[in-house]
KOLBADREN-978989 format. One record per residue: x, y, z of N, C-alpha, C, O, CB in turn. Coordinates in nm, 3 decimals. Glycine has a CB too. Example, Ala and Ser with C-alpha at 12.3 -4.5 7.8 and 13.67 -1.06 7.14 Angstrom:
2
> n.xx, n.yy, n.zz, ca.xx, ca.yy, ca.zz, c.xx, c.yy, c.zz, o.xx, o.yy, o.zz, cb.xx, cb.yy, cb.zz
> 1.319, -0.569, 0.780, 1.230, -0.450, 0.780, 1.320, -0.330, 0.780, 1.424, -0.332, 0.846, 1.131, -0.447, 0.905
> 1.285, -0.225, 0.708, 1.367, -0.106, 0.714, 1.290, 0.003, 0.787, 1.341, 0.114, 0.804, 1.408, -0.060, 0.572
***
This chain:
68
> n.xx, n.yy, n.zz, ca.xx, ca.yy, ca.zz, c.xx, c.yy, c.zz, o.xx, o.yy, o.zz, cb.xx, cb.yy, cb.zz
> -5.190, -4.235, 10.146, -5.324, -4.251, 10.193, -5.356, -4.129, 10.276, -5.266, -4.068, 10.334, -5.341, -4.383, 10.274
> -5.483, -4.092, 10.283, -5.528, -3.978, 10.364, -5.601, -4.031, 10.487, -5.683, -4.122, 10.478, -5.622, -3.883, 10.282
> -5.570, -3.973, 10.601, -5.640, -4.002, 10.726, -5.703, -3.874, 10.775, -5.642, -3.767, 10.766, -5.543, -4.063, 10.833
> -5.824, -3.884, 10.827, -5.889, -3.766, 10.884, -5.901, -3.786, 11.034, -5.957, -3.885, 11.081, -6.029, -3.742, 10.820
> -5.848, -3.691, 11.109, -5.865, -3.689, 11.254, -5.979, -3.593, 11.284, -5.985, -3.484, 11.228, -5.733, -3.647, 11.329
> -6.070, -3.634, 11.372, -6.187, -3.553, 11.403, -6.205, -3.557, 11.553, -6.226, -3.664, 11.611, -6.315, -3.604, 11.329
> -6.198, -3.441, 11.618, -6.213, -3.435, 11.762, -6.180, -3.296, 11.813, -6.182, -3.199, 11.738, -6.123, -3.539, 11.830
> -6.150, -3.288, 11.941, -6.110, -3.160, 11.997, -5.968, -3.129, 11.951, -5.898, -3.216, 11.900, -6.120, -3.160, 12.154
> -5.927, -3.005, 11.970, -5.792, -2.965, 11.933, -5.689, -3.055, 12.002, -5.596, -3.104, 11.938, -5.767, -2.816, 11.970
> -5.707, -3.077, 12.133, -5.613, -3.159, 12.210, -5.613, -3.305, 12.163, -5.507, -3.366, 12.154, -5.648, -3.152, 12.359
> -5.730, -3.359, 12.133, -5.738, -3.498, 12.086, -5.667, -3.516, 11.952, -5.593, -3.613, 11.933, -5.885, -3.541, 12.074
> -5.690, -3.423, 11.861, -5.627, -3.432, 11.729, -5.475, -3.418, 11.740, -5.402, -3.489, 11.672, -5.684, -3.325, 11.634
> -5.429, -3.327, 11.824, -5.285, -3.309, 11.843, -5.222, -3.435, 11.903, -5.115, -3.478, 11.860, -5.257, -3.187, 11.933
> -5.288, -3.493, 12.002, -5.236, -3.615, 12.066, -5.236, -3.733, 11.969, -5.141, -3.810, 11.965, -5.320, -3.649, 12.191
> -5.342, -3.746, 11.891, -5.350, -3.857, 11.795, -5.243, -3.842, 11.687, -5.179, -3.940, 11.651, -5.491, -3.862, 11.730
> -5.223, -3.721, 11.637, -5.120, -3.699, 11.534, -4.982, -3.731, 11.589, -4.900, -3.792, 11.520, -5.124, -3.552, 11.484
> -4.955, -3.693, 11.712, -4.826, -3.722, 11.774, -4.804, -3.872, 11.789, -4.695, -3.922, 11.763, -4.814, -3.653, 11.910
> -4.907, -3.944, 11.832, -4.895, -4.090, 11.845, -4.873, -4.156, 11.710, -4.794, -4.249, 11.699, -5.020, -4.148, 11.912
> -4.944, -4.108, 11.609, -4.927, -4.164, 11.475, -4.786, -4.138, 11.422, -4.730, -4.222, 11.352, -5.032, -4.105, 11.378
> -4.729, -4.023, 11.455, -4.591, -3.994, 11.413, -4.492, -4.093, 11.473, -4.388, -4.120, 11.413, -4.552, -3.850, 11.454
> -4.522, -4.147, 11.591, -4.432, -4.242, 11.657, -4.464, -4.387, 11.624, -4.399, -4.478, 11.676, -4.439, -4.222, 11.807
> -4.563, -4.411, 11.538, -4.602, -4.547, 11.503, -4.505, -4.605, 11.400, -4.490, -4.550, 11.291, -4.747, -4.550, 11.447
> -4.437, -4.716, 11.435, -4.344, -4.777, 11.339, -4.416, -4.817, 11.210, -4.527, -4.871, 11.213, -4.275, -4.900, 11.402
> -4.352, -4.789, 11.097, -4.406, -4.827, 10.968, -4.507, -4.729, 10.911, -4.559, -4.751, 10.802, -4.470, -4.960, 10.979
> -4.536, -4.622, 10.983, -4.631, -4.521, 10.936, -4.555, -4.388, 10.927, -4.503, -4.339, 11.027, -4.756, -4.509, 11.032
> -4.550, -4.332, 10.808, -4.473, -4.210, 10.786, -4.567, -4.098, 10.742, -4.627, -4.106, 10.635, -4.362, -4.233, 10.679
> -4.580, -3.995, 10.824, -4.666, -3.881, 10.792, -4.585, -3.789, 10.702, -4.479, -3.739, 10.740, -4.715, -3.807, 10.921
> -4.638, -3.766, 10.581, -4.568, -3.681, 10.485, -4.627, -3.540, 10.480, -4.561, -3.448, 10.431, -4.572, -3.743, 10.348
> -4.750, -3.522, 10.529, -4.814, -3.391, 10.527, -4.925, -3.387, 10.631, -4.990, -3.487, 10.658, -4.869, -3.359, 10.386
> -4.945, -3.270, 10.689, -5.053, -3.248, 10.785, -5.120, -3.116, 10.752, -5.054, -3.014, 10.736, -5.000, -3.248, 10.932
> -5.253, -3.118, 10.741, -5.327, -2.996, 10.708, -5.341, -2.906, 10.830, -5.311, -2.946, 10.943, -5.467, -3.031, 10.652
> -5.385, -2.787, 10.805, -5.420, -2.699, 10.915, -5.550, -2.751, 10.977, -5.621, -2.827, 10.911, -5.434, -2.549, 10.867
> -5.583, -2.713, 11.098, -5.710, -2.756, 11.159, -5.828, -2.682, 11.093, -5.826, -2.560, 11.078, -5.709, -2.730, 11.312
> -5.928, -2.758, 11.055, -6.050, -2.701, 10.998, -6.160, -2.709, 11.103, -6.183, -2.817, 11.158, -6.092, -2.775, 10.867
> -6.229, -2.601, 11.131, -6.337, -2.606, 11.231, -6.454, -2.688, 11.178, -6.486, -2.685, 11.059, -6.385, -2.465, 11.268
> -6.517, -2.760, 11.266, -6.637, -2.837, 11.233, -6.755, -2.740, 11.226, -6.757, -2.640, 11.297, -6.663, -2.951, 11.337
> -6.849, -2.770, 11.144, -6.968, -2.683, 11.136, -7.052, -2.697, 11.262, -7.095, -2.806, 11.298, -7.052, -2.718, 11.010
> -7.075, -2.586, 11.326, -7.166, -2.584, 11.440, -7.120, -2.661, 11.562, -7.203, -2.719, 11.632, -7.293, -2.637, 11.399
> -6.992, -2.662, 11.590, -6.946, -2.734, 11.708, -6.808, -2.690, 11.749, -6.749, -2.600, 11.689, -6.948, -2.883, 11.683
> -6.756, -2.754, 11.852, -6.624, -2.721, 11.904, -6.516, -2.814, 11.851, -6.399, -2.801, 11.889, -6.626, -2.726, 12.055
> -6.553, -2.907, 11.765, -6.456, -3.004, 11.714, -6.387, -2.950, 11.590, -6.434, -2.857, 11.524, -6.525, -3.137, 11.683
> -6.272, -3.012, 11.560, -6.196, -2.975, 11.440, -6.167, -3.101, 11.359, -6.187, -3.214, 11.405, -6.065, -2.902, 11.478
> -6.120, -3.079, 11.237, -6.074, -3.187, 11.149, -5.931, -3.155, 11.107, -5.899, -3.040, 11.076, -6.167, -3.204, 11.025
> -5.848, -3.256, 11.106, -5.711, -3.244, 11.059, -5.688, -3.362, 10.965, -5.723, -3.476, 10.996, -5.606, -3.243, 11.178
> -5.629, -3.334, 10.850, -5.603, -3.438, 10.751, -5.454, -3.469, 10.747, -5.371, -3.378, 10.740, -5.654, -3.396, 10.611
> -5.422, -3.598, 10.751, -5.283, -3.642, 10.743, -5.264, -3.721, 10.614, -5.350, -3.801, 10.577, -5.244, -3.728, 10.867
> -5.154, -3.697, 10.547, -5.114, -3.780, 10.434, -5.005, -3.872, 10.487, -4.904, -3.826, 10.539, -5.063, -3.693, 10.310
> -5.027, -4.002, 10.474, -4.934, -4.099, 10.531, -4.888, -4.198, 10.424, -4.955, -4.223, 10.324, -4.999, -4.175, 10.648
> -4.772, -4.252, 10.449, -4.715, -4.357, 10.365, -4.686, -4.475, 10.456, -4.629, -4.458, 10.564, -4.586, -4.307, 10.288
> -4.723, -4.592, 10.413, -4.696, -4.713, 10.491, -4.562, -4.770, 10.448, -4.537, -4.789, 10.329, -4.809, -4.817, 10.473
> -4.478, -4.797, 10.544, -4.349, -4.858, 10.517, -4.344, -4.994, 10.584, -4.415, -5.020, 10.681, -4.233, -4.769, 10.565
> -4.260, -5.077, 10.532, -4.246, -5.210, 10.591, -4.157, -5.201, 10.714, -4.055, -5.132, 10.714, -4.188, -5.311, 10.489
> -4.195, -5.272, 10.818, -4.111, -5.283, 10.937, -4.068, -5.428, 10.945, -4.120, -5.513, 10.873, -4.187, -5.238, 11.067
> -3.974, -5.458, 11.031, -3.929, -5.596, 11.045, -4.047, -5.684, 11.084, -4.123, -5.651, 11.175, -3.815, -5.607, 11.149
> -4.059, -5.795, 11.017, -4.170, -5.886, 11.044, -4.286, -5.867, 10.949, -4.369, -5.957, 10.935, -4.217, -5.868, 11.184
> -4.294, -5.751, 10.883, -4.399, -5.729, 10.784, -4.359, -5.798, 10.655, -4.241, -5.816, 10.627, -4.424, -5.577, 10.761
> -4.457, -5.833, 10.579, -4.429, -5.887, 10.447, -4.519, -5.816, 10.348, -4.632, -5.780, 10.381, -4.450, -6.042, 10.443
> -4.471, -5.795, 10.227, -4.555, -5.728, 10.128, -4.682, -5.806, 10.103, -4.681, -5.929, 10.102, -4.478, -5.709, 9.996
> -4.790, -5.736, 10.083, -4.917, -5.801, 10.053, -4.977, -5.735, 9.931, -4.929, -5.632, 9.884, -5.015, -5.794, 10.175
> -5.082, -5.796, 9.879, -5.149, -5.739, 9.763, -5.220, -5.612, 9.802, -5.264, -5.597, 9.916, -5.247, -5.840, 9.702
> -5.231, -5.520, 9.707, -5.307, -5.399, 9.730, -5.455, -5.433, 9.734, -5.498, -5.533, 9.677, -5.278, -5.295, 9.620
> -5.532, -5.352, 9.802, -5.677, -5.372, 9.810, -5.732, -5.372, 9.668, -5.703, -5.283, 9.588, -5.745, -5.261, 9.896
> -5.811, -5.472, 9.638, -5.873, -5.481, 9.506, -5.789, -5.557, 9.405, -5.832, -5.576, 9.291, -5.900, -5.345, 9.454
> -5.670, -5.601, 9.443, -5.584, -5.676, 9.352, -5.583, -5.823, 9.391, -5.485, -5.872, 9.447, -5.441, -5.619, 9.352
> -5.690, -5.890, 9.363, -5.697, -6.032, 9.391, -5.658, -6.112, 9.269, -5.624, -6.057, 9.165, -5.836, -6.071, 9.438
> -5.663, -6.243, 9.283, -5.636, -6.328, 9.167, -5.749, -6.319, 9.068, -5.867, -6.315, 9.105, -5.614, -6.475, 9.209
> -5.711, -6.314, 8.944, -5.811, -6.310, 8.838, -5.804, -6.440, 8.761, -5.697, -6.495, 8.735, -5.788, -6.188, 8.744
> -5.919, -6.488, 8.725, -5.925, -6.614, 8.649, -5.956, -6.589, 8.506, -5.965, -6.683, 8.427, -6.029, -6.709, 8.708
***
């Protein structure tokens, strides 16, 4: 899955670091910072993989409901 962080350089760095320490969330790639048009904010894109942690149970993927 792709996540987009949008904020100041410091905010994006802090958010990425917190996400790296989040159990069950594995960051596999991080883009370079892209400047926002006409402002001081940046965008950073993270590619993440969700892993199961203790207590989690597998669930259906979004859009995969029961069909009749």
